C-alpha positions, 0 to 999 in steps of 0.5 A: 584543223591544222590551219586552225592550230597554226593560226592559234600558234601564230596568235600565241607567238604574236601575243608573246612577242608583243608582251616581250616587246612591251616588257623589255622596250620602253614602258613609260607613258610620259614625254618628260625626261623623267618623272617622280612618284611617291608610294606613301606609308600604308599604301604599299599594296598592289592596288594602291601602287597601280593606281599611282602609276596610272594617275601619274602616267608612269607606265604605258599599260598597268595591266601588263606591268602588274603581270611583270611585277607579279612574276618578280614578286614585287608586291610583297617587297614594296616599301614606301618612298619616292621613286624616279623613272626616266623616260624610256625605262622598260617595265621590267626595270621599273619593276626591278627598281621597286623590288630592290627599293631603289629610291630617288635621292632628293637634294635639299638645297639650302641657300639663304633662309630667314625664318624657321617657317622657310626651312619647314616649307623647304623640307616639307616640299621635297620630303615626307615630313610636313611643315608642322612636324618640322616646326615642332622639331625646331621649337622643341628644346629637347629635339635640339639639345643634341646639337647644342643649340636652342630655339633662338639660334638653331639656324647656327647649325646650318651651313648653306649647301646641298644635302642629299637624302631619301624622301622618307628620311627621318627628320632626326637623320636630316638634322644629324647630317646638317649638324655633322656638316656644321662640325666639319665646316668649323673644324677646317681652316682654323675657323674656331681659332680665328673666332676665339681670336676676336672673342667669338664662339662659332655661334657668335660669328655665325650670328654676326655673319647673318647681319653682314650677309643682309647688309650688302651683296658686295664682298669687299664691303662686307669685310669692312662692315664686319670690322665695324660691328666687331669694333662696336661690340668691343666698345660696348656700343649698340650694333644699330644694324638695320637688318635686325629691325627688318627681322624684328618686324618680320618685314623684309621688304622695308627699304627705309628704317624710320624712327618709329620702328626703333621702339620695337621691343624685340630682342632683335632690335639692336638699336635698343639691345646691346650685343648680338641678337639671340640668334641669326637673322638668316643663314649666311653663306659660308663665304660670309662667315669666313669674311667675319672670321677674317675681318680686317682691323680698322678704326671704323665705327660707322657706315652708310650706303653711298648716295649713288645706290651702287651697293657700296658704303662710306665708312667713318671713324667719327659720327660727324663725318658719318652724319654728313654721308648719311644726310647725302644718302637720305636726300638721294633716297627721298628723291628716288622714293618721290620719283617712284611714287610719281611713276606708280601714280602715273601708271594707275591713271 
């Protein structure tokens, strides 16, 4: 009889030791460095959460995790959100994370965006708001009114950078933070003063920067290009900016702007409409905005890409000189396109 009780006691001790080991040692079931899982609104009950943990292979043993979580009274404190679990985290710490609502911080990395749809997809990819909701916000004058922007120039409130939120951060809070970053950016380095000195508002400077951003990747050329456009605006000339045609046609793969494209009735067609377009054609880098604000004073009115396809441009003060460089570039482009077509045809055979 004593042997039987000893055996029972041994089994209990071993079971306790095993449970303790499972509780305090690594409780994760995945091999990656870390994993995320989402607890959705309306699905914070015990069964739904355990199902997510099982489907995502977060914990090694959902039954034991359920017991640990019950002991910590997790189930009545759960909140919807996105959580991060690092490899090797114990079940006890996973349960504590859920109990204390320690959600993962998600980065919204904004680089160059061209369309509202691009921003909507970017936000919906990492946050609870779906793309349709974001688009509705971006197209609502009432939603945008607090930021002093409209549905055309809404991107002017966005300074490309990395912004950190929680998965279920309300859309209004996301845009509030973007607006605050915009205000902070313009309050530094005499940016508003510099804009005023060239007859621009911050919105104007942003819109012009978006065009300059799309013209070239060469910063030293961007300064000169900005000066050309400022000169054209001052002389009441049409900007005639090719990137605005691409934006008007919503075709950013165009490598050549043909005459037929210039009849597009879009307000973004700066060949037909004088002045700046109604909104930016992309979200320019902060550096490009500063390039516009610090553009040198020149007499340049024209520029065209160099025929060596280096990404640099020829700048001219008169149309005759510009036309000569333009013909050189068009000739080089014709040769390039012909060779490209020949190569494609050869590959098809």
